[in-house]
Residue frames as qw, qx, qy, qz and C-alpha x, y, z in Angstrom:
[[0.659, 0.228, 0.666, 0.265, 8.82, 269.17, 57.63],
 [0.090, -0.285, 0.389, 0.871, 9.52, 270.74, 54.26],
 [0.543, 0.324, -0.090, -0.769, 7.26, 271.30, 51.39],
 [0.748, 0.187, 0.636, -0.040, 5.34, 268.48, 49.68],
 [0.060, 0.524, -0.573, -0.627, 6.72, 267.86, 46.17],
 [0.817, 0.360, 0.403, -0.199, 4.87, 266.31, 43.23],
 [0.176, -0.382, 0.712, 0.563, 6.84, 264.80, 40.33],
 [0.727, 0.479, 0.170, -0.463, 4.66, 264.67, 37.20],
 [0.853, 0.478, -0.204, -0.051, 5.82, 261.74, 35.17],
 [0.576, -0.632, 0.509, 0.096, 8.53, 259.66, 36.85],
 [0.869, 0.475, -0.087, 0.107, 10.35, 258.79, 33.62],
 [0.777, 0.166, -0.214, 0.568, 14.12, 258.99, 33.35],
 [0.171, 0.446, -0.217, 0.851, 14.50, 262.62, 34.53],
 [0.557, -0.551, -0.017, -0.621, 11.50, 262.72, 36.90],
 [0.925, -0.301, -0.231, 0.036, 12.44, 259.43, 38.61],
 [0.649, 0.226, -0.311, 0.657, 16.06, 260.50, 38.97],
 [0.049, -0.483, 0.201, -0.851, 15.13, 263.84, 40.57],
 [0.722, -0.476, -0.105, -0.492, 12.46, 262.22, 42.72],
 [0.901, -0.131, -0.338, 0.238, 14.82, 259.52, 43.94],
 [0.416, 0.287, -0.338, 0.794, 17.33, 262.15, 44.99],
 [0.360, -0.478, 0.078, -0.797, 14.60, 264.03, 46.83],
 [0.879, -0.351, -0.242, -0.213, 13.45, 260.82, 48.54],
 [0.769, 0.045, -0.382, 0.510, 17.02, 260.09, 49.60],
 [0.169, 0.324, -0.249, 0.897, 17.12, 263.61, 50.99],
 [0.094, -0.376, -0.796, 0.465, 14.04, 262.78, 53.17],
 [0.251, 0.076, -0.121, -0.957, 11.69, 265.00, 51.17],
 [0.513, 0.353, 0.661, -0.418, 7.93, 264.42, 51.00],
 [0.154, 0.294, -0.629, -0.703, 7.60, 263.26, 47.32],
 [0.677, 0.346, 0.562, -0.326, 4.54, 262.12, 45.42],
 [0.135, -0.144, 0.720, 0.665, 4.97, 260.72, 41.93],
 [0.627, 0.461, 0.259, -0.572, 2.04, 261.28, 39.54],
 [0.206, -0.217, 0.867, 0.400, 2.12, 258.47, 36.93],
 [0.592, 0.248, -0.218, -0.735, -0.09, 257.73, 33.89],
 [0.610, 0.140, -0.750, -0.215, 0.45, 253.95, 33.63],
 [0.790, -0.470, 0.038, -0.392, -1.46, 251.83, 36.22],
 [0.949, -0.020, -0.222, 0.222, 1.22, 249.10, 36.23],
 [0.447, 0.415, -0.342, 0.715, 3.92, 251.61, 37.07],
 [0.436, -0.601, 0.150, -0.653, 1.80, 252.98, 39.90],
 [0.929, -0.330, -0.051, -0.157, 1.58, 249.50, 41.37],
 [0.805, 0.234, -0.283, 0.465, 5.33, 248.88, 40.84],
 [0.132, 0.532, -0.320, 0.773, 6.23, 252.07, 42.68],
 [0.657, -0.515, 0.075, -0.545, 3.71, 251.30, 45.46],
 [0.980, -0.172, -0.101, 0.000, 5.03, 247.84, 45.91],
 [0.862, -0.026, -0.069, 0.502, 8.78, 248.37, 45.56],
 [0.278, -0.808, 0.019, 0.519, 9.44, 252.10, 45.91],
 [0.503, 0.854, -0.130, -0.010, 11.71, 253.93, 43.49],
 [0.733, -0.426, 0.363, 0.386, 15.26, 252.85, 42.56],
 [0.499, 0.851, -0.159, -0.042, 17.65, 254.51, 40.12],
 [0.806, -0.301, 0.285, 0.422, 21.03, 253.05, 39.17],
 [0.446, 0.886, -0.106, 0.074, 23.62, 255.22, 37.48],
 [0.361, 0.690, -0.557, 0.288, 27.28, 254.36, 37.08],
 [0.593, 0.007, -0.766, 0.249, 26.92, 251.54, 39.55],
 [0.019, 0.004, 0.550, -0.835, 25.45, 253.75, 42.30],
 [0.262, -0.492, -0.762, -0.330, 21.83, 253.00, 43.29],
 [0.191, -0.092, 0.315, -0.925, 19.50, 255.47, 44.90],
 [0.385, -0.332, -0.818, -0.269, 16.40, 253.82, 46.35],
 [0.099, 0.037, 0.581, -0.807, 13.57, 254.69, 48.68],
 [0.087, 0.556, 0.824, -0.067, 9.83, 254.59, 49.39],
 [0.069, 0.082, -0.104, -0.989, 7.67, 257.22, 47.83],
 [0.454, 0.475, 0.550, -0.515, 4.01, 258.05, 47.52],
 [0.043, -0.036, 0.695, 0.717, 2.54, 257.54, 44.00],
 [0.485, 0.485, 0.487, -0.540, -0.87, 258.33, 42.46],
 [0.440, 0.397, 0.673, 0.442, -2.36, 257.63, 39.09],
 [0.085, 0.058, 0.169, 0.980, -2.86, 260.84, 37.11],
 [0.370, -0.481, -0.568, -0.555, -6.62, 260.36, 37.14],
 [0.588, -0.611, -0.494, 0.193, -6.54, 260.25, 40.97],
 [0.459, 0.027, -0.161, 0.874, -4.27, 263.31, 41.21],
 [0.162, -0.627, -0.288, -0.705, -7.32, 265.64, 41.31],
 [0.670, -0.645, -0.365, 0.039, -7.42, 264.89, 45.01],
 [0.628, -0.221, -0.128, 0.735, -4.11, 266.67, 45.42],
 [0.052, 0.969, 0.239, 0.041, -4.59, 270.31, 46.04],
 [0.635, 0.031, -0.015, 0.772, -1.67, 272.54, 45.11],
 [0.017, -0.980, -0.192, -0.044, -1.24, 276.12, 46.05],
 [0.574, 0.454, -0.216, 0.646, 1.74, 278.36, 45.57],
 [0.498, -0.832, -0.150, 0.192, 3.22, 279.89, 48.66],
 [0.269, 0.900, -0.270, 0.209, 5.89, 282.57, 48.54],
 [0.792, 0.058, -0.374, 0.479, 9.42, 281.47, 49.40],
 [0.440, -0.864, -0.164, 0.183, 10.26, 283.32, 52.66],
 [0.610, -0.373, 0.247, 0.654, 13.76, 283.81, 51.42],
 [0.383, 0.391, 0.496, 0.674, 12.59, 285.70, 48.38],
 [0.041, -0.149, -0.209, 0.966, 11.18, 288.65, 50.23],
 [0.195, 0.587, 0.777, -0.115, 7.56, 287.86, 49.22]]
């Protein structure tokens, strides 16, 4: 499995990027500030429609106040020669 990816703010750009990553079977968690949006993503997943093409999938989502439970640490990219 690849790296876990957090998208901070699934607005127009974050949601589009996140939906593409979900479609590519990446482990994506959205960090959202609005409780109603958190529930919508939990219940229905994420869906983006552009020029008649829809990208949709299930994704993890957390409210920004709960995001403290997510621990992030940088790891060198093995392809970058650390």
